[in-house]
C-alpha positions, 0 to 999 in steps of 0.5 A, spaced: 943 599 073 943 601 080 936 600 084 935 606 088 930 607 094 925 610 090 925 604 085 924 599 091 918 603 094 915 603 087 916 596 087 914 593 094 908 598 094 905 594 089 904 588 093 897 588 097 898 590 104 905 593 104 906 599 108 911 604 109 914 605 116 920 604 120 925 599 124 931 600 128 930 608 126 931 606 118 925 606 113 922 600 112 916 596 109 912 591 113 905 587 111 900 587 117 906 589 122 911 584 119 917 587 117 919 585 110 925 589 109 928 596 111 934 600 109 940 598 113 944 603 117 949 604 112 944 607 107 946 603 101 944 596 103 937 593 105 936 588 110 931 583 108 927 577 111 929 571 108 930 563 109 937 561 111 937 556 105 935 561 100 940 566 104 946 561 103 944 560 096 944 567 094 950 568 098 954 562 094 952 565 087 953 573 089 957 574 095 958 582 092 951 583 093 948 578 098 952 578 105 951 578 112 954 581 118 956 577 125 949 580 127 945 576 122 949 570 123 943 566 126 937 570 124 933 569 117 935 575 114 941 578 110 943 584 107 942 586 099 946 592 096 941 596 092 947 599 088 949 592 085 943 587 085 940 585 079 933 588 079 929 581 077 933 578 083 931 583 088 924 583 085 923 575 086 926 576 093 922 581 095 916 577 093 918 571 096 919 575 103 912 578 102 909 571 100 912 568 107 909 574 111 902 576 108 896 573 110 894 568 105 888 571 103 892 577 101 896 572 097 890 569 094 887 576 092 894 578 089 895 571 085 888 571 082 888 578 080 895 576 076 
């Protein structure tokens, strides 16, 4: 099942403090002004902030859906194909990205509510 932008929107807005916006002229999601993810200019991939170790791990296990272009070589981000990534893996990745960027108080509130 392909993951759509509408699916992404539904998923990511469940995290406290997430807001819709734009980044580099594309739709994006941020928490307290910090970028979490945005639609890549190709229209089919997400740019997701991620640690370099996690990026290397994901790219090693699934190069079809997790990749970088030369632009992202030295940046803690990667591209994720929306139409091929397993939804459970994307959800986990987005939650980790949110946890890294969100204020600790929001993360604690989220965890306490679960």
